[in-house]
N, C-alpha and C positions, 0 to 999 in steps of 0.2 A: 530848737525845733528841728525835726527830722526832715531831710531833703527828700523830694519825691524820687521814686525809683527810676533808674535809667531804663531806656528801651532794651538795652542788652540784658539787664537784670531781669526785666519782665519776660523776655523771650526765654531766658534760661529757666526761670521758674515754671513757665508753661511747659517747656520740654520735659522737665523733671516730673511734673504731675502726669503728663501724658505717658511717660515711660513707666511710671509706677502703675498707672491704671491699665495700660495695655500689656505691659510686660515686654520681654525681649522679642525682637522679630525672629520668627523661626527661620532656620537655615533654608528650608524649602522655598520660602518667599524671597530670599536673597538671590538665589541662583538655582536653576534646575539641577536636580541631582542626576548623576549618570545612572543608567540601569544597573541592577546588580550583576548582570551578565553581559560581557562584550558580545554583540551579535556576530561579528566576524569569527571570533574564536568558537562560538557555538556552532556555526555552520561548518567550520573545519572539523570539529569533533564528530559531528554527524557523518560527514564524508569519510573520515578516517576510521571511525568505530563501527559504523552501521553499513553505509552504502558501498564503499569500495570492497570491504571483505564480503559483504552480501552478494555483490555481483561476481566476485571471484568464485564464491561457492556455487553460484548459479551457472557460471560458465563451465566449471568443472563437472557439475552434475548433468548439465545438458549435453556436454561432450560424451560423457559416459552413457547417456541415454541413446545417443546416436550410434555408439558402438554396439549397444545391446540390440538395436533394431537391425543393424547390418548382420550381426551374428545370427539373430533369430531368423531372418529372411533367407540366409544362406543355407539353413538346415532343411532337412526333408520333412514333409508333412506326413502324419499329424505331429504337432510339436507343442511344447508347453510354453504358455505365454507368461509364466511366473517371472521370468527375467525381465520382461517388458514392464510388468506391474511394479516390480521392485525399483526399476530405473525411473519409472514415472513418478512413484511416490517420493523418491529422494529429490528429484528435480522440482516437483511441485512444492515440496517443503521449502526448498531454497527460494523459490519464487514467492511463496506466500509471505515470507519474512520481510521482503523488500517491496512487495507489490503496492502498499498504500502510498509510498512516496513517488510522486510524479515529477519532482524537480530534477533537473540535470540532463545528462545525455539521453536518458530514456524518453524524454519529451521530444526529441528530434527524429525526423524521418519516419514518423509513425511507429517508432519502436515500441512504445507502450502498447499500442493496439496489436502489433505483431507478436508480442509476447502472450497476450490473451485478449480475445475479443468477447468480453462479457460485461453486462448482460447482452445476450444475443437476441436481437429483435426478429420476429417473424422467421424463426428457425434458420438464421443466417448461416451458422456453421454447417448445419445439415445440407443446406442448398449448395454451399460452397464445396463441400466434400463430394457431393453428387456430381457437380460440374467437373471437378478434378478427375473423378473416376471415369467420366464420359468423354474426356478430352481426346480428340482424334490425334492430336500432336503431343506425344509424350515428352517432347523436348521442353515443354513449358514447366515440367517438373524438375528440370536440371537446376543445380544450385545457383547458377548465375541468372536464371530466369524466374525461379519460383518466388522470390520476394516481390515480383511485380504482379502476382496473382492476388485475388481478394484476400484482405487481411482476415476475414472471417474463416478462411480455410487454413490459416496458419496458427501457430501458437498452442498454448496448453488447452484452450477450449476445444479446438479441432482435434488435438491429439487425444484428449479424453473421450471425445465422441467416437473417434475411430477405434480406439482400443476397447471401449466398454459397451458400445452399442452391440446388442446381441448378434445381429446378422453379420456385421463386419468382423467382430471378434471370431465368430465361428468360421468365417472364410479364411481369416489369417491362420487359425489353428489347424483347421481340417484340410485346407487347400481347395482347389477348384478353379473355376473360370475367373473369379474375381481376385484370387490371391495375389497374383503377380502385380497387378496395378495397385492394390491396397498396400502392398509392401513398399512399392515405389513412393506412394504418397506418404506413408509413415516415415520412411527414411528422409524424404524431402522436408517434412515438418520438423523432424528431430534435428536435421542439419541446420535449418533456418533458425531454430531456437538456439542452438549452440553458437552460430555465427552472430546473431543479434546480442546474445548475452556477453560474448567475448568483446564485441565492439563497445558495448556500454562500459564494461570493466576497464578496457584500455583507455576509453575517453575520460573516465573519471581519473585514472592514474596520470595520464599524459597531458590533459587539458583542463578539465573542470576543477580538480583539486588545486593545481598550481595557480589557477586564476583566483580562487578564493583566498589563497595565501598572499598573493601579490596585491590585491585590490580590496581595500576596506569597504568601499561602497558596494562592490559586488558581493562581498561577504555579508553585508547588511541586507541586501536584496535576497540573498540566498536564505538567510535566517527567517526573513518574512515569508518566503515561499515554503520553507520547511515547516514553520509553525502552522501555516495555512493547510499544508498537506496533512499534518497531524490531525487537525480538526475535520477536514473533509474525508480523511480516511475513516475516522470514527463514524461520520455521517453516512458514508457509503455502506459500512457494515450494517448500521441500524436500518437505513431506508431501503437498501437494495438486497444485501445478502440475507437479511432477516425479513425485511418488509415485503419483498416480493413473494416468498413462499407463505408468509403469514396472511397476506391479503388484508382486506378491510374487516373481515370477519371469518369465523370458522367455515362458513359456507363458501367463502371466496378463497380459502387456502388452497394452494397447489404445490404438491411436493416437487413437481418437475420444474418449478421456477427457482429452486435452490441451485447454487453454484456447485458444479461437479457432483451432482446427485447420483450419476450413474456409477461412479467409482466409490461412492460412500465417503467422500472427503469434505462434505460441506462444513461440518463443525470444525474439522481439523484446519481447514483454510482460515476460518475465522479466528481460531485460537492462535495460529501462527501470525496472522495479520496483527492481532493485538500484542503479541510478543514483540514484533518488529516496531510497532508504534510506541510501546513502553521503552524499548531501547532508544528510539529516537528522542522521546521526551527526556530520558535520563541524560543523553548526550547533550541536549540543548541546555539543560541546567547544570551540567557538569556533575551529575550525581548528588547535587545538593538538594536533599529532600525537603529542606526548610523552604525552598523557593516554590515548590509545587507539591505540597504534601497531599492534597486531595486528589490531584491528577494521578500521581503515582499509586496511591492507595486504591482508587477506583479502577484504574487500568488493570492492576494486579487482580482485583476482585473479578472483573469481567473476564479476564483471561482464565481464571480458575473455573468460572461458571461454564465457559465454552469448552474447556478441556474435560470437565466432569459431567457435562450435560449430554443430551442425546446426540449420538454420532450422525444420525440421519435427520438433519435439521428440517428438511422438507416434509418427511413423513410425520415427524413430531408436531410440526406446525398444523398439520391437518388432523391430528389425533386429539379428540377432546380431553383425554386424560393426561396428555403430555404437552399440550399447547402452552400451558402456563409456564413451563420451564423455558420455552423459547421467548415468551413475553418477558420473563424475568431477565433473561440475558439482554434483550433489547433495551429494557429500562436501565440496566447497569451500564450499558454502553452510552446511553443518553446522558446519564449522570457523569460519566467520565468525560464526555465531550464538554458539558457545561463547566466542569471543574477546570479543564484544560483551557477553555476560552477565557476564564477569569484569572488564570495564574501564569500561563506561559508567555503571552504577549507582554504583560507588564515586566516580567523578569528580564525580557530581552530589550525592552524599550521600543517595541515596534507595534504596528497596527496590522492585523492580518488583512489580506485582500480577498478577492473573489476566488472561490475554489472551483475545482473541475466539475462539480455537480451543478454549478450556477447556470451553466450554458453561456451563450453569447451575451 
C-alpha cells in the first residue's frame, strides 16, 4: 500500500504547479531597474555641451555688441546703424539658443529677467526706456548703478526697442537733442548684457558645473530641472511666442504681440530656441535616439517649420492666407512637447516638477 504524501512533498508539488502556471517572475518584479541614463551624467553633459559653451558665446557676442555701440556713438552724425544691427543679430542668436533653459546661475539675482524682459506687460520696456531718457541724474546709467534700474529697461527686449523703434533709431542715426542720452542708454544696456552674460558663464565654469560633478544628488536635481525646462521651453514657444500673436481667433490676432517683431526676428528666435532645446534633449539622452525617437524627430520637424516658415510670425498670424502656417508650427511644437513628456523623464528615471509658466 502506498504511504500518504508528506507535507514537504505536497508543498513541492504545489510550487511546481504554480511555477508552470505562472511562469518565471520577471526581473522587473524582483527589483527596480535603473533608468537607462544616469541623471547626474545627463546634467553634466547638458552643462558641458550646451550651457557653458552657449554662455561663453553669449558673453563674447554681447561684449562685441558693447564695442559696436561705443564705436557707433563716438562717430559723427549722420551715421550708419548697420554695425549695431549686425552686433545685435549675433548676440540675439547666441541668446536664443540658451534662452529656454532657466536652470543654473541664470536663475540667480534676476539674471534671466535682466537678459530679456518678455513678454512685456503694459508696454513695460517702453515706459522703462522713457524713464531712463528722462532721468535728471545721468549717473544712474553708470555701469555700477544701471543694474539697479528696472529690469524692463535692460536686456535684449529694451535693446531691440531702442534700436528698432522708428523715432529712437532716427535720433541715433541723425543726431539731435535726444542722441546723446539715447547713446548713453544703449551703451549702458550693452554693457549690462555683457556683464550679466560673463557672470553666468563664469559661474557655470567655477561653481555650478563642479557642483554637478561632485554631488550625485545635485546632479539628479539638475536633471529634473533640465527636463522640466525642456518641456516648459516648448510650452512657452507654443503658448506665448506663438499663442500671443495668434490670439483666440483671426480677429484677435496682433502682430505686435510677437517677440522682437520690430527687428523681424520673431521666427528666427523660435527656430534657435528649438535648436537649443534639441541640443539639450540630445545631451540628456547622450545622443541615443532609441531613448527618445519621437522627441528628437518632432523637435527637428518643428525647427524646420520655424526656419522655413514666415519670418514675420506676428504679421503671418494676422494674415488669413498665412495664419495656417503659424498654426501648423504651433501644432508641431505641441506634438514635440507631448513626445518629450513621455520619453525624457522615464529615460532619466525622474519626475518633472513645476515649470516657470505654472506661477506660484
